[in-house]
N, C-alpha and C positions, 0 to 999 in steps of 0.2 A: 080614394080607398079605389084600388085596380081589385080585380077579379081575375085570377086562371083558371083556364079550360083543364078539366084534369084529361091528364091522356087514357085511349084507349087500355085496355086488358091486352095483358098478352097471351097469344092460345095456349095452350096448355102442349108442354113438349111434345113431340111428336116419338110414340113406341118403336121400339125396339124389337122385329120378329122374334120371337123365341128359337123358332126352328133355324132361324140364318145364327144365331147363336150356335146352336147345339151342334149345326150343318160344319159349323168352323172345327168343333173343338172334334167332333168324331174325325173327321178326317184325317185326323195326328193318329186316333186309337184304332179306331178300324173304318178305313180308307172307303170301302165301299156305301156306308150309311150315311157318310159324310158328302157323298152322292146325290144318293135319295131325299134327306133332307132336305139337300141343298136348291133341290129342280121343287121338289114340294114348297121350301119357304118363298121361292122365288113368284114363284103362282100364289101363293098367299097375300106377301105384299101389291104385285097386281091389283089385288081385290081390295083390298084395303085401305093403301096408299101407305103402310108403317114404313119405319124404315129398316137397314139389314140388308137392301143389295144389294151391298158388297162385300157383304161377309156369305151372304150365299152364295156369290158368283166366288170369293175367295175357299168355301168347303167344296164348291166341285169340283174349279181347277184342282185346289190340292189334293181332293179326294182320289182323282181321276189321275194323276201324277203318281201318288202311290201305290196305287189298284195296279197300276201296268209297272212300276215298280217291283214291287211283290211278284207278280207275275213272271219277270222277266228273270227275275231271281230263283224262284221256285225253278224255269226251265232249267238255267244255268245247272244247276243244283242235281236236277237229275240227270243232264248231259253231262257232268262230270262223275255223280259215280256207274255212269254205264261207262262211260269210256275208265273208268276205276279198273271195273269188274270185266273188261275185254279185253284191256293189255295184258293184265292179272298182275299191277304194281302195286298189291296188298300188301304192305309190311306188319307184321303184326309182332312185339315186342313183349318181353315177360318184363314185369315189372316189377319190382323186389321187394318181397312182403318184409315187411317189419316185426319179426317176435318177441 
């Protein structure tokens, strides 16, 4: 008769930090919020040992990139509008109306 030693219990899986997930999602929707949530999530992950450090980092990076692209787009838009107004190259056409 042989007895087998029972294996140890597996530790429960580590949880993923919820703010890290939110940071990644917000980076695509509201980029500055993704940056803030990512920084908060990384600080929490340091303290709790949860998973999600990569998600938080991705939220910070993508949030920063999208924020910078948005700022550049707004600046270029204002430069374009100022150029059009300054040069007077505004073309206004009358669109035909249907009766």
